[in-house]
N, C-alpha and C positions, 0 to 999 in steps of 0.2 A: 502493498497498499503506500511506505513509502513512495518507495522509485516512481508509482506511479505519480507521485503526488508534487514530486519535484521535476517531472518531462516537458517537457516544452510541448505547449498548445494543450494538453489533455487538461489543466485544472485552469482555463483563465482567469479564471474569478479566487481562487484561495485569496486571492491579498483584495481586498474594497478596493471598488472603481466610483469612492465616494460616494455613490446611490443610496442617499435619504431610502431610511426605512418609511416612511410616515410619506401618504399622500391623501385625498379631499375628492370624496364625489360626491354630488350634489343629484338632484332629480332622478327620476324612474327609466329605466333601461334594461335593455338586454344588447350585448353584441358580443362579437366573436371574430373581425375584422382580424387581429393576430394569430389569430387562435382563440386565445380564452376567452371563457364566455362572461364579461360582465352587467351583473345585477343589481341593480342600485336600488335601494330606498326610495320611498316618497316626500322623505322630508330630510333631515342633517343629520347625515349619518356620522354615528360615533365612533367608528371605527373601518378600517379594511378586513376580509377574510380571503388568505390565499387555500385554497382548498384542493386534494389532491386525492384521487380517488384510487381504488384496489386495482388490481394488474388485471389487465383486459374490461373489469368495466370502468375502470377509469379512462379509456378514450373517448369515453361520450358521460359526462357528469353533469350535463343541461338536463340529458334524461335519467342516465341511473341512480343519478343524486336528486332529482328535479324537489321534492317534497323540502328534503331534509336543507338545501340550498334557499328556499323560499322562507324554513323559520325564521333563518338567520337576515334575511331580509327583514320581512318581516317585524322584525328586534330591533330593527332600525344600523342595520351590518351591510356595507356592502362588501361584497362578495367577487372577487376572480374568480374562475375553475380555470384552473387548465390542466385540457386534455391532455392523456400520453399516450405513446402505443410503447410497449413490456418492451424489453430489451435483455440481453445479461449483461451490458456495461452500465452499471449504475451512475458511474458517475458521469460517461455523458448523460444518460440519462439528465440527472439533473443538472448538465450542463444547457440541455435542451427544455428543462423547464424553466431556469432563470430568461433564457434570448428569448423564451413568449412572454414572461414576464415581465422585463422591466421598460420595456415601452411602453406600459399600460403604467407602472409606477412613476415614470420619467415625464411623463407625458401630466399626470393626473398633479401630482405635483407641483410640477412648476403651475400650473390653471389653477389649482384649486389649494392649496398650502397641504399643510402637517396634519395627516391622523396618525395613530398606533398601527401598527400592524403586528394584525395576529396568521398563524398559518394554522391549517387544520389538517389532516387526517386522516384516511381511512385505509386500515393492510398496512397495503405495499405503500399507500399514503403517506402515512405515519411514518413509514420503514424511511423514503427517501425526507423528509423534513428533517428527522432528526441528521442526514447525511447532508443533508442543505444549512443546516443548525451546528453541524460540525467540524466542515470543511471549506464551504463556501462563507466569504465573509460582505459581500458585496450588500447583502439582505438581511440587515440581521433584526429579529423578529422579536417582539415585546413576551410571546406568550405563544403556546404550541397545545393545538388538544392532537391527540394521538388515538386513536380508535382503533384496538383491537389490531393494536401493530403485529407485523408478523416478520420473521428476519430468517427464513426456513430459508435452506440450501435448495437447491434448485429442481434437484428429484424430488424433492417434504411439496414443493411450494406448486409445480406445474402436474396435474393428474395424470398416472399414467408415463413422467417422462422417459425412465431408464425401459419400461416393458415394451411399451406400443411406442412415442413418439419417436424420442431416437432410433429405432432400426430403420422406423417407415419413412424418417425424413426425408431420405433420399428419394425415395420412388415418388414421394407423394409429389415434388420437387418436379421429375421428369414427365408428369401427367402431362402438364405445361406446351411441351413439347412435341405431345403426343398427337399425331397429324388426327383419328381420328373424334379427339376430343376440342381441336382446333374451332369446327365448325361449332360449338356450346360453348367455348371460350368467345367467340365474335359475337353470338350473341346474349351473352352473361353483360359485355361489353355495352352493346346497343341497349340496352335493357337500362344497367347504370343510367347511362346519358341521357336514357327521357326520365329516364324519373326526378336530375338531376334536372332539367327542362321547366321541371311539371314543378320542382320546389324551387323554381328563382321565378316562377310565376308564368312563363312564356306559353303562350298559346290559352293562358287562360286569364281569363277576366275575373280582377275581384271585383266587389261590391260599389267599394268609389270609384273605378274607372272607369272614363265614356263607354257608353256601347262604340263595338269596335263590329259587331258580325253582321254583314246584312242580311243577315235574318233575326228572326224573333226567341228570341230563351227567354223561354218559358221557366217561373220561377222554381219549378221542381227542376231542371234542367242546369240552374245559376247554382242551387244550392248544391248539388252532386258534383260540379264543379265543384267547387270552393271545399269541397270535403276531399276530392282528388288529392288536390293541392295540397291540405294540410296532412296528408297518409305518402303525398310523398314529400313534403319537409322532412316527415318523422325519418319515414325509410331511412333520407338522405343521413341526416343527422346517428345513423345505427351504421352507419358504413365503414364508420374507421373504427369500431370493432370487431369487425371483417378482418380489415385489413392489414392489421399488424400481424394476423396469424404467420401471413407468406415470411415476412422478413423474419418471425422469430424458426421457424423450419430451416431458411437460409444460415442465420447464426448455427442450427445445431450442427448439421453436412458441416460445415467449416469448419467442427472442431470445437462447438463453444458444448461444456460439461458441469459451468456452475456462474453463478453474479460476480462480479467486480465490482466493491470488493465483496469479497468472501463475510458471513454471518459472523464469523472469529474476526475479520478486520474490522467489519463494522461496529460491533460490541467492544473491539480495542480502541477505534475512533470515541465513539462516540464518551467513552467512560474517561477520557484524557481533554475531550477537546470541546465536548457541548458543556453549549456559555446560554440561556435564553432563561429571563428570570423568573417568571413562571412556566410550570411542564404540572396539564393535569394529562393521567393516562389513564383508558375508558375499557375495560372490561368484561365483558359478558360473559356469565355463568354460563352458557351453555356452546361455547365454541371451542370444537376440538383445534382450529388451526392458531388461535390466539398466542402470544407469547409479550404479556405486559409484565406477568411475572416478575421475566428473566431481563426488562426492562431495565425497569425497578431495579433492579440489582446492578445494574450497571451504570446506573445512573444515582447512587445512592451518595456517589462526591458532590451530587449536584443540589443546589438550593432549592427550592422554592417546587419540588417533586410532588404531586400528590399522587394516590391510585384513588377510581373511583367505580366501585364493581355494582353493577345490572343488570335484570335480568333479562334476559336477549340472546341472538344469538351473531353469528358472524357478519350474519346479512341483514340483520333486526338497519341498519347505519341506510339500506337502501330501499328502493320502492318496487313497487308492480308499475313505475311509471307509463310503460313502452302502452300494453290492455288497458289504462286508465286512463290514456291519451287517445290511443283509437274509439275505447269507447267513446268519450264525451265528439271527437269528432263522427261517429254516426250516431251522435247522439241516444244511446242505448246503452244499459246499467251494465258496470262490468263484472265478472264472473270473478275476475282475479285481484278484486281490491284486498286488502289485511283484514285479519279478522281481526276481534273487537281487545283482544288480548294480544295480539302483536302489532296493532296502531296505538293501543296502551304504551307497550315498548317501547317502541320509537319513542313517542311526545314526551316518556319520562326522561330516552337519551338525549335530544334536542333540548327540552328544559335545560336536563343538567349542565350541557355545553354554554349555553346561551350562558346560563348564570354567572357560570367561571370568568366569562369573559366580559361581563359585564361587572365582574367585582375586580376584574383586572386593570 
């Protein structure tokens, strides 16, 4: 790890670049111009939350963590949810996350002035926040909330990694070159392009746009057109979840067998370099993937670290957003809504996190 840290160009942000950890945003909006999704409260924000989701689902946090992010916004926080695609090199991944985050911080700082910056991460996102707060100093955070922290080795973190994925990765990639598969891949590409066009509003008229068709569109046709566009938008935002699979397979074929830094190296770095004034570690009672207890031991020399144990599972912070959104688009009840107990666990966790941040 020490060799990596001092290699030219690997950790460009190991030394601070003078970027303040405070920004300010007002007004209500959502944007994703630079990759990150920015959610603003309607009134004066109290702080900014930088959110990172779990492995794979973190590629579309605006969907997979939609309910949690809106809980933060309703409590008066500005949220920057940075999507990321999982890779074996965590240091490069952290660098990419900062590449996405920092333009927002610079622009908003210049425009609005200071607000404290908090980090909130779930599972792999919690691990990334630990690395960001230990090895990268350009965006120091006032507080971190680390939910269901996970620092497992690749064989345990990726389902069927050793038994199935590694042996067949090369064969799966070879399918891209298979002549019999080529027409199907071309068709998939065409469908993908069409979905993107629909999501961007091409050839679909919104209700507030002037009539463009030479024929009359009935009210039912108008509603169906808008519903198709809404579903296309959701589908487009889900594409990053799929897009990250092939790059991971290519890394495996190239010989990747473990995350870098390794779990042991991450523990060493965090125990020696993690310096955040306040940290809340959230652990759910029915979570076999969680390693929060180990994290508490690693951070025992750091001040302001506390463990909060709640009822729930590893997926409690996630919500069945896609079926719910689809149901709302189709104006039909969702069959995938959270049960009363699960919803209560989710709300308890969200309220506890918000309470901690409000007290910071």
